[in-house]
C-alpha positions as CSV (number, residue, x, y, z in Angstrom):
1,M,0.1,-0.1,0.0
2,A,1.4,3.5,-1.1
3,F,0.8,7.1,0.5
4,S,1.8,9.5,-1.4
5,P,3.7,13.0,0.1
6,P,0.4,14.7,0.6
7,W,-1.4,12.1,2.5
8,A,1.9,11.2,4.8
9,C,1.9,15.1,5.5
10,V,-1.8,15.2,6.4
11,I,-1.1,11.7,9.1
12,V,1.8,12.6,10.3
13,G,1.7,16.5,10.6
14,C,-0.5,18.8,8.7
15,V,-4.0,17.8,10.6
16,S,-2.7,17.9,14.0
17,A,-0.5,21.2,13.5
18,S,-4.1,22.7,11.9
19,L,-6.1,21.8,15.3
20,V,-3.0,23.6,17.2
21,R,-3.5,26.5,15.4
22,A,-7.0,26.6,15.8
23,S,-7.2,26.2,19.3
24,N,-8.1,29.4,21.6
25,I,-6.0,30.4,24.0
26,S,-8.8,32.1,26.7
27,D,-7.7,30.8,29.9
28,E,-3.6,31.3,30.5
29,L,-3.7,31.0,33.8
30,F,-4.1,26.8,33.0
31,L,-1.5,27.8,30.9
32,F,1.6,26.2,33.4
33,P,2.2,22.3,34.6
34,P,-0.1,21.4,37.8
35,L,1.5,22.9,41.3
36,W,3.8,25.0,39.0
37,K,4.1,27.2,41.5
38,E,4.5,25.4,44.9
39,S,7.4,23.2,43.3
40,P,10.9,23.7,44.2
41,G,12.8,26.7,41.9
42,Q,16.1,26.7,42.7
43,F,18.8,24.2,45.0
44,S,18.3,25.3,48.0
45,D,14.7,24.2,48.0
46,Y,15.5,21.1,48.0
47,R,17.2,19.0,51.5
48,V,21.3,18.7,51.8
49,E,23.5,16.3,53.2
50,N,26.8,16.0,52.7
51,G,27.3,18.9,50.4
52,K,24.7,17.1,47.8
53,Y,21.6,18.5,46.7
54,L,19.0,15.5,47.5
55,I,16.0,15.0,44.9
56,D,13.4,13.1,45.5
57,P,12.0,12.5,41.6
58,W,9.4,9.9,43.3
59,N,7.4,13.0,44.7
60,F,5.8,14.8,41.9
61,S,6.8,18.0,43.0
62,E,10.3,17.6,43.0
63,R,10.5,15.9,40.0
64,M,8.5,19.3,38.8
65,G,11.0,21.3,40.2
66,M,13.9,19.8,38.1
67,Y,12.0,21.0,35.2
68,K,11.5,24.2,36.9
69,I,15.1,25.0,37.8
70,L,16.2,23.5,34.1
71,L,13.8,26.4,32.7
72,N,15.1,29.3,35.2
73,K,18.9,28.3,34.4
74,T,18.2,28.5,30.5
75,A,15.6,31.3,30.2
76,R,18.2,34.1,29.2
77,Y,19.3,32.3,26.5
78,F,16.2,32.4,24.7
79,E,15.4,36.1,25.6
80,K,16.7,36.5,22.0
81,F,13.3,34.6,20.8
82,A,11.1,35.8,22.8
83,P,10.2,37.8,26.5
84,G,9.2,35.7,29.6
85,N,10.5,32.6,28.6
86,E,8.0,31.8,26.3
87,Q,9.9,30.2,24.0
88,N,12.2,28.1,25.6
89,I,11.7,25.0,24.2
90,I,12.0,23.0,27.4
91,W,8.7,23.9,28.3
92,G,7.7,20.6,26.2
93,M,8.9,18.1,29.0
94,P,7.1,19.3,32.2
95,L,3.9,20.7,30.8
96,L,3.4,16.8,29.7
97,Y,4.4,15.5,32.8
98,G,1.8,17.8,34.7
99,W,-0.8,16.5,31.8
100,Q,0.2,12.4,33.1
101,Y,-0.8,14.1,36.7
102,R,-3.8,15.5,35.9
103,T,-5.3,12.5,34.4
104,G,-3.9,9.8,36.6
105,R,-1.3,8.1,34.6
106,L,1.2,8.5,37.5
107,A,-0.3,6.8,39.8
108,D,0.1,3.0,40.9
109,P,-1.9,1.3,37.8
110,T,-1.6,-2.2,39.4
111,G,-4.5,-0.8,42.4
112,R,-2.0,-2.4,44.7
113,T,-1.4,0.6,46.8
114,D,-2.5,4.3,47.1
115,C,0.7,6.2,45.5
116,G,-0.9,8.9,43.3
117,S,-4.1,8.5,43.6
118,T,-6.8,11.5,44.3
119,S,-7.7,9.5,47.8
120,G,-4.6,9.1,48.9
121,D,-1.1,10.5,48.0
122,H,-1.7,11.8,45.2
123,L,2.3,13.5,44.9
124,C,3.6,9.9,45.4
125,V,4.9,9.1,41.5
126,S,4.2,5.1,40.9
127,V,7.3,3.1,39.7
128,D,4.9,0.9,38.6
129,S,3.8,3.5,35.6
130,W,5.1,3.4,32.4
131,Y,4.4,7.0,32.0
132,A,6.3,7.4,35.4
133,D,9.5,5.4,34.4
134,L,10.2,6.8,31.2
135,N,9.3,10.4,32.2
136,Y,12.0,9.7,34.8
137,F,15.0,9.8,32.8
138,L,13.2,12.8,30.2
139,S,13.9,14.9,33.7
140,S,17.0,12.6,35.0
141,L,18.9,12.3,31.8
142,P,17.9,16.6,30.7
143,F,18.7,17.9,34.3
144,L,21.6,15.6,35.1
145,A,23.2,16.5,31.6
146,A,22.8,20.4,32.1
147,V,24.5,20.1,35.6
148,D,27.4,18.1,34.1
149,S,27.6,20.7,31.0
150,G,27.8,24.1,33.9
151,I,25.1,25.1,32.6
152,M,23.1,25.2,36.3
153,G,26.5,27.1,38.4
154,I,27.6,23.8,40.7
155,S,29.6,20.8,40.3
156,S,28.5,17.3,38.7
157,D,28.9,15.5,42.1
158,Q,26.7,17.9,44.2
159,V,23.2,16.4,43.2
160,M,21.9,12.5,44.2
161,L,18.3,11.5,42.4
162,L,16.7,9.2,45.1
163,P,15.6,5.2,44.3
164,P,12.4,4.5,44.1
165,P,10.9,1.6,46.4
166,K,11.4,-1.1,44.0
167,D,13.6,-2.0,40.6
168,Q,16.4,0.5,42.1
169,M,18.6,-1.4,39.3
170,K,16.7,0.0,36.4
171,F,17.4,3.5,36.6
172,C,20.7,5.6,37.2
173,Y,21.2,8.5,40.1
174,D,23.6,10.9,39.4
175,V,25.6,12.6,36.6
176,S,28.4,9.3,37.5
177,S,26.1,6.6,37.0
178,C,24.0,8.0,34.2
179,R,26.7,8.7,32.0
180,S,27.9,4.8,32.9
181,S,24.6,3.9,31.4
182,F,23.8,6.0,28.8
183,H,26.4,7.6,27.8
184,T,25.6,8.4,24.0
185,T,22.0,10.4,25.3
186,M,24.0,11.7,28.1
187,N,26.2,13.4,25.1
188,E,23.2,14.0,23.8
189,W,21.6,16.1,25.7
190,N,24.7,18.1,26.7
191,A,25.2,18.7,23.1
192,F,21.9,20.3,23.0
193,Y,23.4,22.9,26.1
194,Q,27.1,23.5,24.9
195,Y,25.1,24.2,21.0
196,L,22.3,26.8,23.6
197,Q,25.2,29.0,25.2
198,T,26.6,29.4,21.9
199,P,26.0,33.3,21.0
200,A,25.2,32.4,17.1
201,S,22.4,29.5,18.5
202,N,18.8,29.6,16.3
203,F,15.7,28.3,17.2
204,D,15.6,25.6,14.3
205,D,19.2,24.1,15.0
206,L,17.8,24.1,18.4
207,L,15.0,22.0,18.0
208,K,17.2,19.8,16.1
209,Y,19.3,19.2,19.1
210,L,16.7,18.9,21.6
211,W,15.0,16.6,19.6
212,T,18.0,14.4,18.8
213,A,18.3,13.7,22.8
214,H,14.5,13.1,23.4
215,T,14.6,10.8,21.4
216,S,17.7,8.8,21.9
217,T,16.3,9.2,25.7
218,L,13.3,7.1,24.4
219,Q,15.0,4.2,22.5
220,D,17.7,3.9,25.2
221,T,14.8,3.1,28.2
222,F,11.6,2.0,26.3
223,E,12.4,-1.5,26.4
224,S,13.9,-2.3,29.8
225,F,9.9,-0.7,31.0
226,E,7.8,-2.7,28.1
227,D,6.8,-5.0,31.7
228,R,4.4,-2.3,32.8
229,F,2.1,-2.4,30.0
230,D,0.3,-5.5,31.8
231,Y,-1.3,-3.1,33.9
232,Y,-2.9,-1.6,31.2
233,S,-6.2,-2.0,29.1
234,K,-5.6,-2.9,25.6
235,S,-6.5,0.5,24.6
236,E,-4.5,2.1,26.8
237,E,-1.4,0.3,25.6
238,H,-2.2,0.7,21.9
239,F,-2.2,4.3,23.2
240,Q,1.2,4.6,24.7
241,R,3.0,2.1,22.2
242,N,1.6,4.6,19.2
243,W,2.4,8.2,21.2
244,V,6.2,7.1,21.1
245,V,5.6,6.6,17.5
246,G,4.1,9.7,17.3
247,V,7.0,11.3,19.0
248,E,9.2,10.6,16.4
249,C,7.0,11.9,13.9
250,L,7.2,15.4,16.2
251,A,10.7,14.9,16.3
252,A,11.4,14.7,12.6
253,L,9.6,17.4,12.0
254,R,11.1,19.5,15.0
255,F,7.6,20.7,17.0
256,P,8.5,23.4,18.4
257,T,7.7,22.8,22.2
258,T,7.7,25.6,23.5
259,L,4.9,27.1,26.3
260,I,1.9,28.0,23.8
261,W,2.2,25.2,21.0
262,T,2.8,22.6,24.0
263,Y,0.1,23.8,25.8
264,K,-2.3,23.9,22.7
265,F,-1.4,20.8,21.6
266,Q,-2.0,18.6,24.8
267,K,-5.2,19.8,24.4
268,G,-5.8,16.8,22.3
269,L,-4.1,14.2,24.4
270,P,-6.7,12.1,26.4
271,P,-7.9,13.8,29.6
272,R,-8.0,9.7,31.3
273,I,-6.9,6.9,31.0
274,L,-8.0,4.5,28.6
275,L,-10.6,1.9,29.2
276,R,-11.3,-1.6,27.7
277,T,-14.4,-0.4,26.1
278,D,-13.3,2.6,24.8
279,V,-13.5,2.6,20.8
280,V,-11.4,5.2,19.1
281,P,-13.0,8.0,17.6
282,F,-16.1,7.6,19.1
283,I,-15.1,7.9,22.9
284,S,-18.4,9.8,24.0
285,D,-16.4,11.6,27.4
286,F,-13.8,12.8,24.6
287,T,-13.8,16.1,22.6
288,A,-13.8,16.0,19.0
289,F,-9.7,17.1,18.6
290,Q,-9.1,14.4,21.6
291,N,-10.5,11.4,19.5
292,T,-9.2,12.9,16.4
293,V,-5.8,12.9,17.7
294,L,-6.3,9.4,18.9
295,F,-7.0,8.2,15.5
296,A,-4.3,9.7,13.7
297,L,-1.8,8.1,16.2
298,N,-3.6,5.0,15.4
299,V,-3.7,5.8,11.7
300,L,0.4,6.9,11.8
301,D,1.4,3.9,14.1
302,K,0.2,1.6,10.9
303,V,1.7,3.9,8.3
304,D,5.1,4.0,9.7
305,K,5.4,0.4,9.9
306,L,4.6,-0.2,6.5
307,T,6.7,3.1,5.3
308,G,8.9,4.5,8.0
309,I,7.3,7.8,7.3
310,C,8.5,9.1,11.1
311,S,12.3,9.4,9.7
312,V,14.1,12.4,9.3
313,E,14.6,11.4,5.8
314,K,11.1,10.5,4.7
315,I,9.7,14.3,6.7
316,Y,12.3,16.2,4.7
317,E,11.1,14.4,1.1
318,V,7.2,15.4,2.5
319,R,8.6,18.5,3.1
320,S,10.7,18.9,-0.2
321,Y,7.3,17.8,-2.0
322,N,4.9,20.1,-0.6
323,E,7.5,23.0,-1.4
324,S,7.8,21.8,-5.0
325,S,4.1,21.9,-5.2
């Protein structure tokens, strides 16, 4: 089955992009992730022992604080693109982490504990959550690589992340152990920060560096947590797998992960965990936008398996076709 470049473009990006542009931002107070103001914003907000800042990434606010510090420390490099740090492309990660929290995806999917539940410890981030585990590396590796790059203003041995209650061997906890376990990916994040600090850095190339590091992180860690799929309905598992393919396409398209663009885009993501009985695109308590995005992800997964449309090379083919049309 063949797909022409225009049709591939529709599946990969054009539909989502047009829906994003059509979104209305009237609720600007809700732009920021949940508990943003309450989360740590500087290293001194964390506990210190033996000269090290101790951060508990299994607490929602403490992990969010890692993103907040990262945004604060990189803000001055994005001033040339727009005031107020709105064009900082690191915004994409804390906003998606906030969506995971808001929709219950960081809670214990087994139901054996009250970790992450609204009636229990709502700030608890469950190590059994597939989302929490992949996000662990999408918060810890960018954060620790920033420390290692010198952009944070502290030495590489001054930060330690606390382990989860189980599966400790699946994770790394400081610059040294993460560099040892994920050498290439840490280098990719470091390259992003090094380029960010160059006076000639431009927005498109910054997106290229960031998305390269982001996808490298997923490639390094995805298979380690496939066992978590057993805790979810088949519908939610299907969405999880499709989402990873979707991220690869966003990366190839260099989707601008700024505050406004990410805020708009996440309006199309499912507002709760999918149930076995949910049928896409006919989920009655989802918006038309959310049903459309889920349907597009389903189609995208099938097309990508056949054509590899989410590769950078294919995306460039689509761009070239559109420019010549």
